[in-house]
N, C-alpha and C positions, 0 to 999 in steps of 0.2 A: 269263335270256336273256334276252337284250333280240332286238325285234321283229327290227334293221338284223344280227344275228345271227343269226336260222334263215333267213333270210332269206336271205342271205348263204354257212349251210352248203346251201342247195336249188341254189343257184344253181351249186355247185363242182362238183357232177356230170358238168352240163353244160358246162362253161369246160374237162375233163379233155378229158371228146369232142371236145372239138375239138380241144386243143388234141392227143390221142393221134393225130385222125384225121389235123391236119397232117402233126405228125412220121413217121406209116409213107406217107404220099403227096415229102414229100424222101426215106424215104425208097427208094423208090419208083419216084421223078419221076414220079411216075402229075400232073401239073400240073391237072390235070381236078378231078382228086378235092384237087387242092390246092385252086381255085380257092375250093369248096364251103367250103371253109374262112376266106375272107375276104371282110373290109367294101373297097367298090369305086373308097374311098377312103383305102387303106389307105396308113400315112407308114411307115418302118425306117433305125431311124438305124441305120447296126450303128460297129463300134468307132470307126474312126478321121472320126466324128463326118461320114459319105457319108450319104445316104440320098436313097430310092427312093420318089415315094410313086406313088400304082397300081398294081388291081391288075393289070393287061396288061404292065407296071412292072415291077412288083415281081416275077410267074413269068421274065421273059424275064432280068432277071436269075436266078433262081436261075435257069434252065434253062438260061444260057450259065456257070451258074458251076461246079456240082455234079457234074455229069456227065461234068466235066475234072477230077475229083479222083482223083487215080491210087488204088484199093481204097478211096473211102472208105467209115466208116463213121458214127454219130455217134449214138449214146449217150445216153440219156435217163435218170438216176440221179433226181434227183427232181424233182417239178411243185407248186405251193403256191399254193394260190386265197386269195385277197389280200384283206379285211374287204370291203375301199374296191371289189371287182368286177375288180380285176388279177389277173393274177398272175404268178406263180419262178417261173420253168426253170433248173432246173443243169445240164448235158448238158456234149460233149467230141466233139467234130469231128474225125478221125483219118483222115486219106488222109499213100501213099510218098512221098517228096520225095528225090529227088540218091540215092538207094539207103538212105535208110532213111524210119521210121515219127514222125511226128510227131501228136502227140495235145494237142490247145489245147482246156484246161478255164473253162467260157465259163457267166456268167447272162442268158439277157436277163427282159423285162421286155414282156409284153404287156396291153395295155389290146385295149376290148372293145366294139362296139358296139351299138343297143340292141336287134339279132335273134342275138345270140350269136357273134356274123362276129366275125375277130381285127380292131383296128380298126390297132398302134399298135403296133411292134416296135423293141425296140430292145436290143443286142445290146454285151456286157461285157464282153472278152476277159482271161484271165486272164495273167501271164507271166509267166514267170522273169526272175528282178535278171537285167542284165549281163554279165558275164564282169566289166572291167572297174571297176567297181561294190560297194560289200561295202554291208553292208544291215548296221548298228546298229540 
């Protein structure tokens, strides 16, 4: 095994632990615990290329959105630490909207600063095809 792969495997657990704390804080609306997982200059790019920059702005953004989602649930299916020190997370976010339950499967790519805090979050949402379009 190369030194690079060995070092990556040693880092995989701390990355997983940071992400587990991040998701637990989101579920619990624990914004102080969430702040502990984030780099000061964290950069979030959402699925519509919307950007939020900086720890305070990111926490304010999440604190303004998540508590407003009726019956919100965040279910992490898989966390995969990648060899380059990033991580890929497959998850789904669910909420009640207009009398029915919506679930949105997503993939998030995380980058970390040298201290192991989240420095970047890129969010990708899977969407079903529109009814007026066929898939060939």
